[in-house]
C-alpha positions as CSV (number, residue, x, y, z in Angstrom):
1,M,190.5,22.7,-113.4
2,L,187.1,23.2,-112.0
3,P,185.6,26.9,-112.2
4,K,185.9,28.6,-109.1
5,E,182.0,28.9,-108.7
6,I,181.8,25.1,-108.7
7,Q,185.0,25.0,-106.0
8,Q,183.4,27.6,-103.6
9,F,179.7,25.0,-104.0
10,I,182.0,22.0,-103.0
11,E,183.9,23.9,-100.3
12,S,180.7,25.4,-98.7
13,F,178.5,22.0,-98.9
14,S,181.1,19.4,-98.3
15,K,180.9,21.1,-94.4
16,L,177.2,20.0,-94.2
17,P,176.4,17.0,-92.1
18,S,176.7,13.7,-94.1
19,V,177.8,15.6,-97.4
20,G,181.7,15.8,-97.9
21,P,183.5,16.7,-101.1
22,R,182.3,14.0,-103.2
23,L,178.7,14.2,-102.5
24,A,179.1,18.2,-102.8
25,T,180.6,17.7,-106.3
26,R,177.6,15.5,-107.4
27,L,175.2,18.0,-106.2
28,A,177.1,20.7,-108.0
29,F,176.8,19.0,-111.5
30,H,173.3,17.7,-110.9
31,I,172.2,21.3,-110.3
32,I,174.5,22.7,-113.4
33,G,172.8,19.9,-115.5
34,K,169.1,21.1,-114.5
35,D,167.3,23.6,-116.7
36,K,167.5,27.3,-115.8
37,A,163.8,27.4,-113.7
38,S,164.8,24.4,-111.7
39,A,168.4,25.8,-110.8
40,A,166.6,29.3,-110.1
41,R,163.9,27.4,-107.6
42,I,166.9,25.9,-105.9
43,E,168.7,29.3,-105.6
44,S,165.4,30.9,-104.3
45,A,165.1,28.2,-101.7
46,L,168.7,28.2,-100.4
47,H,168.0,32.3,-100.2
48,G,164.7,31.6,-98.2
49,L,166.6,29.8,-95.6
50,G,168.5,33.1,-95.0
51,K,165.4,34.7,-93.9
52,L,164.5,32.7,-91.3
53,S,165.6,33.3,-87.4
54,R,165.6,32.0,-84.1
55,C,162.1,32.0,-81.9
56,E,163.0,33.9,-78.8
57,R,160.9,31.6,-76.7
58,C,162.3,28.1,-77.8
59,F,165.1,28.8,-80.2
60,F,163.3,26.9,-83.0
61,L,163.0,28.7,-86.5
62,K,160.2,31.4,-87.2
63,E,159.4,32.7,-90.5
64,E,160.4,36.5,-91.3
65,G,157.8,38.8,-89.7
66,K,156.8,36.7,-87.0
67,N,157.5,37.3,-83.3
68,V,157.4,33.6,-82.4
69,C,157.5,30.2,-84.4
70,D,154.1,28.6,-85.3
71,I,154.3,26.1,-82.2
72,C,154.8,28.8,-79.6
73,G,152.0,30.9,-81.4
74,D,149.6,27.8,-81.1
75,T,147.2,28.8,-78.3
76,K,146.0,25.0,-78.2
77,R,149.3,23.9,-76.8
78,D,150.1,23.6,-73.1
79,P,153.0,26.0,-72.5
80,S,153.1,24.4,-69.0
81,I,154.7,21.1,-70.7
82,I,158.1,21.8,-72.3
83,A,160.1,19.2,-74.2
84,I,164.0,19.8,-74.2
85,V,165.4,18.7,-77.4
86,E,168.9,18.9,-78.6
87,K,168.4,19.7,-82.4
88,E,165.5,20.9,-84.4
89,T,165.4,17.6,-86.4
90,D,164.3,16.0,-82.9
91,L,161.5,18.5,-82.5
92,I,160.4,17.7,-86.3
93,A,160.5,13.7,-85.4
94,I,158.7,14.2,-82.2
95,E,156.0,16.4,-84.1
96,K,155.6,13.9,-86.6
97,T,154.0,11.6,-83.7
98,K,151.1,14.1,-83.3
99,I,150.7,13.1,-79.4
100,F,152.7,15.9,-78.0
101,K,150.6,18.7,-77.2
102,G,153.0,20.8,-75.3
103,Q,155.6,23.3,-76.3
104,Y,159.5,23.0,-76.9
105,F,162.9,24.2,-76.1
106,V,166.0,23.7,-78.5
107,L,168.9,23.4,-76.2
108,G,171.6,22.9,-79.5
109,E,173.8,20.3,-80.5
110,L,175.7,18.5,-77.5
111,S,179.4,18.5,-77.4
112,E,181.6,15.5,-76.4
113,K,182.9,17.8,-73.3
114,T,181.0,17.1,-69.9
115,T,179.7,20.4,-69.7
116,L,177.2,22.7,-71.3
117,E,178.4,25.3,-73.9
118,A,178.1,28.8,-72.8
119,G,175.5,29.5,-75.5
120,Q,173.5,26.6,-74.1
121,K,173.7,28.0,-70.5
122,L,172.4,31.1,-71.8
123,R,169.6,29.4,-73.5
124,L,168.6,27.3,-70.3
125,E,168.6,30.7,-68.5
126,R,166.0,32.1,-70.9
127,L,164.0,29.0,-70.5
128,K,164.1,29.6,-66.6
129,K,163.0,33.3,-67.1
130,R,160.1,31.8,-69.5
131,I,159.0,29.7,-66.6
132,N,159.1,32.4,-64.1
133,D,157.3,35.0,-66.3
134,E,154.9,33.1,-68.0
135,L,154.1,29.9,-65.7
136,A,154.4,31.7,-62.2
137,G,157.8,29.7,-61.7
138,K,156.5,26.5,-62.0
139,A,156.2,24.4,-65.1
140,K,154.0,21.5,-65.0
141,E,156.3,18.9,-66.7
142,I,160.0,19.5,-68.1
143,I,160.3,16.4,-70.4
144,I,164.0,15.8,-71.3
145,A,164.2,14.1,-75.0
146,L,167.8,13.9,-75.2
147,A,169.7,11.0,-77.0
148,L,170.0,8.1,-74.7
149,N,173.6,8.1,-74.6
150,S,176.5,9.2,-72.5
151,F,176.3,12.9,-73.5
152,G,172.6,12.8,-73.3
153,D,172.6,11.4,-70.3
154,F,175.1,13.7,-68.4
155,T,173.2,16.8,-69.8
156,A,170.0,15.4,-68.7
157,M,171.4,15.2,-65.2
158,L,172.6,18.7,-65.3
159,I,169.2,20.1,-66.6
160,T,167.5,18.0,-64.1
161,D,169.5,19.9,-61.2
162,M,169.3,23.1,-62.7
163,F,165.3,23.0,-63.0
164,K,164.6,20.7,-59.8
165,N,162.6,24.0,-58.3
166,S,161.2,25.1,-61.6
167,A,158.9,22.0,-62.6
168,L,156.4,20.1,-60.7
169,K,157.9,16.8,-62.6
170,I,161.1,16.3,-64.7
171,T,160.9,13.2,-66.7
172,R,163.1,11.7,-69.2
173,I,161.8,9.7,-72.5
174,G,161.3,6.0,-72.2
175,R,163.9,3.6,-73.4
176,G,162.0,2.7,-76.4
177,I,164.7,4.4,-78.3
178,P,167.8,2.0,-78.3
179,T,170.7,3.2,-76.0
180,G,172.8,5.3,-78.1
181,G,170.1,6.0,-80.6
182,E,169.4,9.4,-82.0
183,I,165.7,10.7,-81.7
184,E,165.7,12.3,-85.4
185,F,166.3,8.8,-86.8
186,A,163.6,7.0,-84.7
187,D,160.3,5.8,-86.4
188,E,157.2,7.4,-85.0
189,E,155.9,4.2,-83.3
190,T,159.1,4.0,-81.2
191,L,158.9,7.7,-80.4
192,V,155.2,7.5,-79.5
193,S,156.4,4.6,-77.2
194,A,159.3,6.6,-75.8
195,L,157.0,9.6,-75.0
196,E,154.4,7.4,-73.5
197,R,156.6,5.7,-71.2
198,R,158.3,8.4,-69.9
199,S,159.6,8.6,-66.3
């Protein structure tokens, strides 16, 4: 019944978080209903996402032609204070508070297994190498900024054990965020409180 182009759009977009087939269908028809210039801007924006790649230092996103992301490239930030976050959206939420002046490390989405994925282990090894190469083997502080739920707690325990000799201090964000709460959905005031009350 639907043209194959719409079916392909729905199939692709329905796999995105919080979208699903119904919203993907609505999006498809919304875009089709736009004028050609608006549709072209959306197409260009989607194409632009394909030009982004991972920062080799922190695994956030960097623009085409840059060696590192803007945060890692900012000489005003303290590279010896590192916040480990689960997702890019967590990093963005913390950045909105404007109080964190260190650098980041994106671990990747936590699974429900009581272990780290192979890719996450490789990322953490890269972080260890970064600390060894750039900070003479000791970070001033590693802040574990993971969700306050059973998966985040377990992962925090693994990271603490893995980096106990690689940092002068390892802290966890404070309980300003409710247990089970996601960092990306916390308001700025709550995040500021959680960062200030880390222990």
